[in-house]
C-alpha positions in Angstrom: 0.0 0.0 0.0 1.3 3.5 -0.9 0.4 6.1 1.8 1.2 9.7 1.3 3.3 11.3 4.1 1.0 11.3 7.1 0.2 14.6 8.7 -2.0 14.9 11.8 -4.5 17.7 12.1 -6.5 17.7 15.3 -9.7 19.6 14.9 -12.6 20.5 17.2 -15.8 19.7 15.5 -19.3 21.2 15.8 -22.4 20.5 13.8 -21.8 23.6 11.7 -18.1 23.8 11.3 -14.6 22.5 12.0 -11.7 24.6 13.1 -8.1 23.8 13.8 -6.9 23.6 17.3 -3.8 25.6 18.4 -0.6 23.6 18.7 -0.9 23.5 22.5 -4.2 21.6 22.2 -3.0 18.9 19.8 -2.8 15.3 20.8 0.4 14.3 22.7 1.6 11.9 20.0 5.3 11.5 19.5 4.7 9.7 16.3 1.8 9.1 13.9 3.4 7.6 10.9 2.9 5.0 8.2 4.5 1.7 8.8 5.4 -0.8 6.1 5.9 -4.2 7.5 8.1 -5.7 4.9 7.9 -9.2 6.3 4.1 -9.5 6.0 1.7 -9.9 3.2 0.1 -6.5 3.8 1.0 -2.9 4.4 -0.3 -1.6 7.7 -0.1 1.5 9.7 -0.5 1.8 13.5 -0.8 4.8 15.8 1.6 5.0 18.7 1.0 7.7 21.4 3.2 8.6 24.3 2.8 7.1 27.7 1.4 3.8 29.1 -1.6 3.4 26.8 0.5 1.5 24.2 -0.9 1.2 20.7 -3.8 3.5 21.3 -5.0 6.9 20.1 -6.5 9.1 22.8 -9.1 11.6 21.6 -10.7 14.4 23.6 -14.4 15.1 23.1 -15.0 17.3 20.0 -11.7 16.2 18.3 -11.0 14.7 14.9 -7.8 13.0 13.7 -7.4 13.4 10.0 -5.0 10.9 8.2 -4.4 11.6 4.5 -4.6 8.5 2.4 -3.5 7.3 -1.1 -4.9 3.8 -1.7 -4.3 1.5 -4.5 -7.6 -0.2 -3.9 -10.3 -0.9 -1.3 -8.8 -1.1 2.2 -10.0 -2.4 5.6 -10.1 -0.3 8.7 -10.1 -2.1 12.1 -9.8 -1.0 15.7 -11.6 -0.9 19.0 -13.3 2.2 20.4 -13.1 2.2 24.2 -13.7 4.3 27.3 -11.0 4.7 29.9 -11.6 2.6 33.0 -12.1 5.7 35.2 -14.8 7.0 32.9 -17.0 3.9 32.7 -16.9 3.1 36.4 -19.2 6.0 37.4 -21.9 4.7 34.9 -23.3 8.1 34.1 -21.8 9.2 30.8 -21.8 8.7 27.0 -19.9 9.8 24.0 -20.3 9.3 20.2 -17.4 7.9 18.1 -17.2 7.6 14.3 -15.1 6.6 11.4 -15.5 8.6 8.2 -13.6 9.3 4.9 -13.5 12.1 2.4 -13.5 11.3 -1.3 -11.8 13.0 -4.3 -14.7 15.5 -4.5 -14.2 16.5 -0.9 -17.4 14.9 0.3 -17.4 13.2 3.7 -18.9 9.7 4.2 -19.5 8.1 7.6 -18.3 4.4 7.5 -19.2 3.6 11.1 -20.5 5.4 14.2 -21.5 4.2 17.6 -22.2 5.3 21.2 -20.0 4.3 24.1 -22.0 4.4 27.3 -20.6 4.1 30.8 -23.7 2.3 31.8 -22.5 -0.7 29.8 -20.9 -1.9 33.0 -18.8 -5.0 32.5 -17.8 -4.1 28.9 -14.7 -1.9 29.5 -13.1 -3.5 26.4 -15.3 -1.4 24.2 -16.6 -2.0 20.7 -14.7 -3.8 17.9 -15.0 -1.9 14.6 -14.3 -3.1 11.1 -15.3 -1.2 8.0 -14.3 -1.0 4.3 -12.5 2.1 3.2 -13.3 2.9 -0.5 -10.3 3.2 -2.9 -11.4 6.7 -3.7 -10.8 7.9 -0.1 -8.4 10.7 0.3 -8.4 10.9 4.1 -9.6 9.0 7.1 -11.3 10.8 9.9 -11.5 9.4 13.5 -13.9 11.6 15.5 -15.3 12.0 19.0 -18.5 13.9 19.5 -19.9 15.0 22.9 -23.2 13.3 23.7 -25.0 15.0 26.5 -28.6 13.9 27.2 -31.0 13.9 30.1 -29.8 10.4 31.0 -26.1 10.8 30.2 -23.6 13.6 30.6 -20.9 13.7 27.9 -17.7 11.9 28.5 -14.6 14.0 27.8 -12.4 11.4 26.1 -12.1 8.0 24.5 -9.4 5.9 22.9 -9.0 4.0 19.7 -7.1 0.8 20.5 -4.8 -0.4 17.8 -6.5 1.5 14.9 -5.1 0.0 11.7 -5.7 0.2 7.9 -4.7 -2.6 5.5 -4.7 -2.1 1.7 -6.2 -5.3 0.2 -4.8 -4.6 -3.2 -1.1 -4.1 -2.1 1.3 -6.5 -3.8 2.2 -9.4 -1.5 5.6 -9.4 0.1 7.4 -12.0 2.1 5.1 -13.9 4.4 5.6 -13.8 8.1 3.9 -15.6 10.9 3.2 -12.3 12.6 1.2 -10.9 9.7 -1.8 -9.1 11.4 -4.1 -9.3 8.4 -4.4 -11.7 5.5 -6.0 -10.7 2.3 -7.8 -14.0 1.7 -7.7 -13.3 -2.0 -7.2 -15.7 -4.9 -8.9 -19.0 -5.7 -6.1 -21.3 -4.6 -6.4 -23.3 -1.3 -3.9 -23.8 1.4 -2.9 -27.3 2.0 -4.6 -29.1 4.8 -7.4 -26.5 5.3 -11.0 -27.4 4.6 -13.0 -25.6 1.9 -15.9 -23.8 3.6 -18.9 -23.0 1.5 -20.9 -20.0 2.7 -24.6 -20.3 1.8 -26.5 -17.0 1.4 -30.1 -17.0 0.1 -31.1 -13.4 -1.0 -34.5 -11.9 -1.4 -34.7 -8.1 -1.7 -32.6 -7.1 1.3 -31.6 -3.5 2.0 -28.8 -2.9 -0.5 -26.2 -1.6 2.0 -26.7 -4.7 4.2 -26.3 -7.0 1.3 -23.1 -5.3 0.4 -21.8 -5.6 4.0 -22.7 -9.3 4.0 -20.8 -10.1 0.8 -17.8 -8.0 1.7 -17.6 -9.7 5.1 -16.9 -12.9 3.3 -14.5 -11.4 0.8 -12.4 -9.8 3.5 -11.9 -13.0 5.5 -8.4 -13.7 6.8 -9.0 -17.3 5.6 -8.8 -17.9 1.8 -10.3 -21.3 1.4 -13.9 -20.3 1.0 -16.6 -20.1 -1.6 -19.7 -17.9 -1.4 -22.9 -19.5 -2.8 -25.4 -16.8 -3.5 -29.0 -17.7 -4.5 -31.2 -14.8 -5.6 -34.7 -16.0 -4.6 -36.8 -13.9 -7.0 -35.7 -10.5 -5.9 -37.5 -7.6 -7.6 -35.0 -4.9 -6.9 -32.7 -4.4 -9.9 -30.0 -2.9 -7.7 -29.9 -6.1 -5.6 -29.6 -8.2 -8.8 -26.8 -5.9 -10.2 -24.9 -6.1 -6.9 -25.0 -9.9 -6.9 -23.8 -10.1 -10.5 -21.1 -7.5 -9.9 -19.6 -9.5 -7.0 -20.0 -12.8 -8.8 -18.1 -11.5 -11.8 -15.3 -10.1 -9.6 -14.2 -13.2 -7.7 -14.1 -16.8 -9.0 -15.0 -18.1 -5.5 -18.4 -16.4 -5.7 -21.1 -18.5 -7.3 -24.5 -17.0 -8.2 -27.8 -18.7 -9.2 -31.0 -16.8 -9.7 -34.5 -18.1 -9.2 -37.2 -16.4 -11.2 -39.8 -16.9 -8.5 -39.4 -16.9 -4.7 -39.4 -20.3 -3.3 -38.8 -19.4 0.3 -35.7 -19.5 2.5 -35.4 -23.3 2.7 -35.7 -23.7 -1.1 -33.1 -21.0 -1.7 -30.8 -22.4 0.9 -31.1 -25.9 -0.6 -30.3 -24.4 -4.0 -27.1 -22.8 -2.5 -26.3 -26.2 -0.9 -26.5 -27.8 -4.4 -23.9 -25.2 -5.6 -21.5 -25.9 -2.7 -18.5 -28.0 -3.0 -16.8 -27.4 0.3 -16.3 -29.9 3.1 -18.4 -27.7 5.4 -21.2 -25.2 4.9 -21.7 -22.0 6.8 -25.0 -20.1 6.9 -25.0 -16.3 6.4 -28.2 -14.3 6.2 -28.3 -11.6 3.5 -28.5 -8.8 6.1 -25.9 -10.0 8.5 -22.1 -10.2 8.4 -19.2 -12.4 9.4 -16.4 -11.3 11.7 -13.1 -10.7 10.0 -11.5 -14.0 11.2 -14.7 -16.1 11.4 -13.8 -18.7 8.9 -10.2 -18.9 10.0 -11.2 -19.7 13.6 -13.7 -22.3 12.3 -10.9 -23.9 10.1 -8.6 -23.9 13.1 -11.2 -25.7 15.2 -11.7 -28.3 12.5 -7.9 -28.9 12.4 -8.1 -29.7 16.1 -11.2 -31.9 15.7 -11.4 -33.2 12.2 -14.5 -35.4 12.8 -16.7 -32.4 13.8 -20.2 -32.3 12.2 -21.3 -29.0 13.6 -19.5 -25.9 14.9 -21.3 -22.8 16.3 -20.0 -19.6 17.8 -21.0 -16.6 19.8 -22.6 -13.7 18.1 -23.5 -10.1 18.7 -26.4 -7.9 17.6 -25.5 -4.7 15.7 -27.5 -1.9 14.2 -26.5 1.2 12.2 -24.9 2.7 15.3 -22.6 -0.2 15.9 -22.4 -2.8 18.6 -25.5 -3.4 20.7 -25.3 -6.7 22.7 -23.1 -9.8 22.8 -24.7 -13.3 22.9 -22.3 -15.5 24.8 -23.4 -19.1 24.5 -22.8 -22.3 26.5 -21.1 -25.4 25.1 -23.2 -28.1 23.4 -26.4 -28.4 25.5 -28.9 -30.9 24.1 -31.7 -30.3 26.5 -31.3 -26.5 26.2 -31.4 -27.0 22.4 -34.7 -28.9 22.6 -36.3 -25.9 24.2 -34.6 -23.0 22.5 -32.7 -22.4 19.2 -29.7 -21.1 21.1 -26.8 -22.0 18.7 -28.2 -19.7 16.0 -25.2 -17.9 14.3 -22.6 -18.7 13.2 -23.6 -22.2 12.3 -21.2 -24.4 10.3 -22.1 -28.0 9.3 -20.5 -30.9 7.4 -21.9 -30.7 3.9 -22.3 -34.5 3.3 -24.3 -34.8 6.5 -26.5 -31.9 5.4 -27.2 -33.6 2.1 -27.9 -36.9 3.7 -30.5 -35.2 5.9 -32.2 -33.7 2.9 -31.2 -30.2 3.5 -33.7 -27.7 4.9 -37.5 -28.2 5.1 -39.8 -25.6 3.6 -42.6 -26.4 6.1 -40.4 -24.8 8.8 -39.5 -21.7 6.9 -38.4 -19.0 9.4 -37.2 -21.6 11.8 -35.6 -23.9 9.2 -32.2 -23.8 10.8 -33.7 -24.9 14.2 -35.4 -27.8 12.5 -32.1 -28.6 10.8 -30.1 -28.7 14.0 -32.7 -30.8 15.8 -32.4 -33.4 13.0 -28.7 -33.2 13.0 -28.4 -33.8 16.8 -30.3 -37.0 16.3 -27.5 -38.3 14.1 -24.4 -36.8 15.7 -23.0 -35.5 18.9 -19.7 -34.3 17.3 -20.6 -30.7 17.9 -18.5 -28.0 19.4 -18.7 -24.3 20.3 -16.2 -21.5 19.6 -16.6 -18.9 22.4 -15.9 -15.9 20.2 -18.1 -13.5 18.3 -17.8 -14.7 14.7 -21.1 -13.4 13.5 -22.8 -9.9 13.5 -26.6 -10.2 13.6 -28.1 -7.2 12.0 -31.0 -5.6 14.0 -33.7 -3.9 11.9 -37.4 -3.7 11.9 -37.9 -7.1 10.2 -35.2 -9.0 12.1 -35.8 -11.4 15.0 -32.6 -9.9 16.5 -34.7 -6.8 17.2 -38.3 -7.9 17.5 -37.9 -11.6 18.6 -41.0 -13.6 17.9 -43.0 -10.5 16.8 -40.9 -10.1 13.7 -41.8 -13.6 12.4 -44.7 -14.8 14.4 -45.4 -17.8 12.1 -41.8 -18.9 12.4 -42.2 -18.8 16.2 -45.3 -20.9 16.0 -43.6 -23.4 13.7 -40.9 -24.0 16.2 -43.1 -26.1 18.4 -43.9 -28.3 15.4 -40.2 -28.8 14.7 -39.6 -29.7 18.4 -42.5 -32.1 18.4 -41.2 -33.8 15.3 -37.8 -34.1 17.0 -39.2 -35.6 20.2 -41.3 -38.1 18.2 -38.3 -39.2 16.1 -36.2 -39.5 19.3 -38.8 -41.7 21.1 -39.5 -39.1 23.8 -43.1 -39.2 25.1 -43.7 -35.5 25.7 -45.8 -32.5 24.7 -44.5 -29.1 23.6 -45.9 -26.0 25.3 -45.0 -22.3 24.9 -43.1 -20.8 27.8 -43.6 -17.3 29.1 -40.6 -16.0 27.1 -41.1 -16.0 23.2 -38.8 -18.5 21.5 -38.5 -20.7 24.6 -40.6 -23.9 25.0 -41.5 -26.3 27.8 -41.0 -30.0 27.1 -43.6 -31.6 29.3 -42.8 -35.3 29.6 -45.7 -37.7 30.1 -44.9 -39.6 33.4 -46.8 -42.7 34.4 -48.7 -42.2 37.6 -47.3 -45.4 38.9 -43.7 -44.2 38.6 -42.4 -44.4 42.1 -40.3 -41.6 43.8 -38.6 -41.6 47.2 -38.2 -38.1 48.7 -34.9 -38.6 50.5 -34.1 -36.4 53.5 -31.5 -36.0 56.2 -32.9 -34.4 59.3 -31.5 -33.2 62.6 -35.0 -32.1 63.7 -38.5 -31.5 62.4 -38.3 -27.7 61.8 -40.0 -26.8 58.5 -41.0 -30.4 57.7 -44.7 -30.0 58.2 -44.8 -27.0 55.9 -42.9 -28.8 53.2 -44.9 -32.0 53.5 -48.2 -30.1 53.1 -47.0 -29.0 49.7 -46.0 -32.5 48.7 -49.5 -33.7 49.3 -51.1 -31.3 46.9 -48.8 -31.9 43.9 -50.5 -34.3 41.4 -48.0 -37.2 41.2 -49.4 -39.9 43.6 -46.6 -42.5 43.8 -44.2 -41.0 46.3 -42.8 -41.9 49.7 -40.6 -40.1 52.2 -37.3 -41.7 53.3 -35.8 -40.1 56.4 -32.4 -40.6 58.0 -31.5 -39.1 61.4 -31.0 -39.8 65.1 -33.9 -41.7 66.6 -35.2 -38.7 68.6 -35.2 -36.6 65.4 -37.0 -39.3 63.5 -39.8 -39.5 66.1 -40.4 -35.7 65.8 -40.2 -35.8 62.0 -42.7 -38.7 61.8 -45.1 -36.9 64.0 -44.8 -33.7 61.9 -45.5 -35.7 58.7 -48.6 -37.4 60.1 -49.9 -34.1 61.5 -50.4 -32.7 58.0 -51.8 -35.9 56.5 -48.9 -38.0 55.3 -49.8 -41.6 56.1 -47.6 -44.2 57.8 -47.4 -46.1 54.5 -45.6 -43.2 52.9 -42.9 -42.9 55.6 -39.7 -44.9 55.9 -37.1 -44.1 58.6 -33.4 -45.0 58.8 -31.8 -44.4 62.2 -28.2 -43.1 62.2 -25.8 -42.2 65.0 -25.8 -38.7 66.6 -22.2 -38.3 65.4 -23.0 -38.7 61.7 -23.1 -35.5 59.7 -25.8 -34.4 57.3 -24.0 -35.8 54.2 -23.7 -39.2 55.8 -27.3 -39.1 56.7 -28.4 -38.2 53.2 -26.3 -40.9 51.7 -27.6 -43.5 54.2 -31.2 -42.6 53.4 -30.5 -42.7 49.6 -28.9 -46.1 49.9 -32.0 -47.4 51.7 -34.5 -46.0 49.1 -36.2 -48.5 46.8 -38.2 -46.3 44.4 -37.5 -45.9 40.7 -36.5 -42.3 41.2 -34.8 -40.6 44.2 -35.5 -36.9 45.0 -32.4 -36.1 47.0 -33.3 -33.2 49.3 -30.2 -31.8 51.0 -32.2 -28.7 51.7 -35.7 -29.3 53.0 -38.1 -27.5 50.6 -41.8 -27.0 49.9 -43.1 -27.1 46.4 -44.3 -23.8 44.8 -45.3 -24.8 41.3 -48.1 -27.3 40.9 -46.3 -30.0 38.9 -42.8 -29.6 40.2 -42.3 -33.3 41.0 -43.6 -34.5 37.6 -41.3 -32.0 35.9 -38.2 -33.2 37.7 -38.8 -36.9 37.3 -39.8 -36.4 33.6 -36.3 -35.2 33.0 -34.5 -37.6 35.2 -36.4 -40.4 33.5 -34.5 -39.6 30.2 -31.6 -42.1 29.8 -28.8 -39.5 29.5 -30.0 -37.3 32.4 -28.3 -38.1 35.6 -29.8 -35.2 37.7 -32.6 -32.7 37.2 -32.7 -29.9 39.7 -35.4 -27.2 40.4 -34.9 -23.6 41.3 -35.0 -23.4 45.1 -35.9 -20.0 46.6 -34.8 -18.9 50.1 -37.6 -18.0 52.5 -37.2 -14.3 51.6 -37.9 -15.1 47.9 -34.3 -14.8 46.6 -32.6 -17.6 44.7 -30.9 -20.2 46.9 -30.2 -22.9 44.3 -30.3 -22.6 40.5 -27.4 -24.8 39.4 -23.6 -24.8 39.8 -20.9 -23.5 37.4 -17.3 -24.3 37.8 -15.3 -21.9 35.5 -12.1 -22.4 37.5 -13.0 -25.6 39.3 -14.5 -23.8 42.3 -18.3 -24.1 42.6 -20.2 -20.9 41.8 -23.8 -21.0 42.9 -25.6 -19.7 39.9 -27.7 -16.6 40.6 -27.4 -17.2 44.4 -29.0 -14.3 46.3 -30.6 -12.8 43.1 -34.3 -12.1 42.8 -36.4 -15.0 41.6 -37.0 -13.2 38.3 -33.3 -13.7 37.5 -33.7 -17.4 37.3 -33.0 -19.0 33.9 -36.1 -18.7 31.6 -35.9 -22.2 30.2 -34.3 -25.7 30.8 -30.5 -25.5 30.6 -27.7 -28.0 30.9 -25.2 -27.3 33.7 -22.2 -29.0 35.2 -24.0 -29.6 38.5 -27.1 -28.8 40.6 -27.4 -28.6 44.4 -29.8 -28.4 47.2 -32.5 -30.6 45.6 -32.5 -32.9 42.5 -34.0 -36.0 41.0 -32.1 -39.0 39.8 -32.9 -42.5 38.8 -32.1 -45.1 41.4 -30.2 -47.3 38.8 -28.1 -44.2 37.9 -27.5 -43.6 41.5 -26.3 -47.2 42.0 -24.2 -47.1 38.8 -22.4 -44.0 40.0 -21.7 -45.5 43.4 -24.1 -43.2 45.3 -23.1 -40.1 47.3 -19.6 -39.6 48.7 -20.2 -38.2 52.2 -16.6 -37.2 52.5 -17.5 -34.2 50.3 -19.8 -33.0 53.1 -22.3 -30.4 51.8 -20.6 -30.6 48.3 -21.6 -34.3 48.0 -24.5 -33.5 45.5 -22.1 -31.5 43.4 -19.5 -34.3 43.4 -22.3 -36.7 42.3 -23.1 -34.5 39.3 -19.5 -34.1 38.3 -19.0 -37.9 38.4 -22.1 -38.3 36.3 -20.9 -35.8 33.6 -17.5 -37.6 33.7 -19.1 -40.8 32.3 -21.1 -38.9 29.6 -24.3 -38.2 31.4 -25.9 -34.7 31.7 -27.4 -32.5 34.3 -30.2 -30.0 33.9 -31.9 -27.2 35.8 -35.7 -27.1 35.3 -36.5 -23.5 36.3 -40.3 -23.8 36.0 -40.1 -26.5 38.8 -39.8 -24.2 41.9 -39.5 -24.9 45.5 -39.0 -22.8 48.6 -36.5 -23.8 51.3 -38.2 -24.2 54.7 -35.0 -24.5 56.6 -31.8 -22.5 56.8 -29.4 -22.0 53.9 -26.6 -24.5 54.4 -24.4 -23.3 51.6 -20.9 -24.1 52.8 -17.4 -22.8 52.6 -15.8 -26.2 53.3 -12.4 -25.3 51.9 -11.0 -28.8 52.2 -13.9 -30.2 50.0 -13.6 -27.3 47.6 -9.9 -28.0 47.1 -10.6 -31.7 46.5 -13.3 -30.9 44.0 -11.2 -28.4 42.2 -8.2 -30.8 42.0 -10.4 -33.5 40.4 -12.1 -31.1 38.0 -9.0 -29.4 36.7 -7.4 -32.7 35.8 -10.1 -33.2 33.1 -11.4 -29.6 32.4 -9.8 -26.3 31.4 -13.1 -24.5 31.8 -16.8 -25.1 32.5 -18.3 -26.1 29.1 -21.7 -24.6 30.1 -20.4 -21.3 31.5 -19.0 -19.2 28.7 -15.4 -18.2 29.4 -16.2 -14.6 28.8 -18.5 -14.4 31.8 -17.1 -13.2 35.1 -15.6 -16.0 37.2 -15.9 -14.2 40.5 -19.7 -14.5 40.6 -22.3 -16.8 39.2 -24.8 -14.4 37.6 -23.5 -14.8 34.0 -22.2 -11.2 34.1 -20.4 -10.5 30.8 -16.7 -9.6 31.3 -16.0 -8.8 27.6 -14.0 -10.3 24.8 -10.3 -9.9 25.0 
């Protein structure tokens, strides 16, 4: 890339005019220069300020940095707009940042703009920015505009972290392993890398969004791709011209036009027929890929060559830039059965997609959900890349903005796709709508004769009568109570149960010594239980939802589910138990102490549950029962042993109970150390707790992407 001699002019901007600042007000940069990295395949420039900020450009509010440009072709600008830590911690300010260019006629064009709000607490790493710089650009403008409103006062500064521009048309030089940007141009493939076919059905999208989608593929840092565009009867001649122009400019872009619209499944299947790659990636015509999306996918395939499905995190963007990240858990089959959570970016083995018959038109609008449900019946070779590789465009007709309201028929069709999946899988259940659009309740049919033992360890009868009264009014009839405790406690407990109507036939007692701790008592009671299912109740709790017991044993009855836990609320209504995450091997009690409304909205897979959970007795015996040496962490240890042999754990949040006794959450450091030691021998992170969540708390607080 040929850049003219760089000169920096710092200007203070207003809506009406721009004037040059005196020299004393200019940015404290010791160097702002072009840099030609002769060992890489691209020419790049970086900004280097004075001081400890490193490769960053500090801008005061109202300032613009102007960088003269001479480009040999279209270029790529990248960087990250950020607030300084001291500015976002007070959570009361905002500022507007933008990237613009001027052309040969002197006209200014905004390429990107966005708002940095200090209220976005937990996102101090700012907003990643990538935009195309037209070849006709004569200067690049990085600006910071004050944004004072009733809600926010203006922030006085912001930084661009590692702003860089790469000329895609520059002649290649000697390759280097440290090359920051790869052009991805040319039809040739690199040895050992899979060819990835990007499938994009097109039907009259906004033109600028279509351009952004196609360019996001063409600018990939990975070259072994092909873009299969299918125009599904578009009526806008500019859309058609845009497709033809791109197809003519790159041999890796294939275009097929349909005279009449057949719907998104038909168009995607047509694109699938065009594809020749080992894997297919789905890209909507109004969304875009992250710069390194396909490279990261290819790297993951290199690590796991037998993968049939790869999915990533995504974010939602609009015209102002970044809105919201969507961090996702690792592969979670029960979560998937209730919610299409994998979404974008989805990458699938092409031969498997063909064997499955592609996408089904009767599920247009949720065709990708139906596709994944069918895929998971054939393969569990599925992995998650915890990086934002896909930018989901939010606009009036997008589900990213309006959810189920944007495509109500698609939302209704989801239940049919789930019902088909359950039927094919031999799961006897009904599908109901949950209270959150897009999330469903899988209601398993449970035989009334299915026996359940409610297993308790007691050192007294406090709260037992209140809890037992709720057990009597839930609809599942085949249950008993198995109690373990010192003889005097058992007498009081039996009397409390009988006082509220629990018959002698439902009560079984197991005496233990006064010196035995709670974990030993619970294990002793569980070992004595004889029912098909055990409801291990470490914390004595009363049912709140009508069918809580049926919901739990419906899930624990599934062959691969080792434990199904409810949400247990404390007496004050806050969350006491809602699952366990172990991002660093130390148990985090998910949402502990949060309001009940913060509980997960749908069934989710987790590494462990605590307090109360249901498990089949044959699973309990297969796993060797509870290990009392883990004290109050015994239930967590049980779950981790279950996941270690390939079984799964779920939280069923619409099954709710309320603790009638004290919160016995423990800080048993010796047990925590043992648990962590065993966990870290087989895990580097919790597969269900995204690594970009904060690890010092269990409320899924987003910490940002590095």
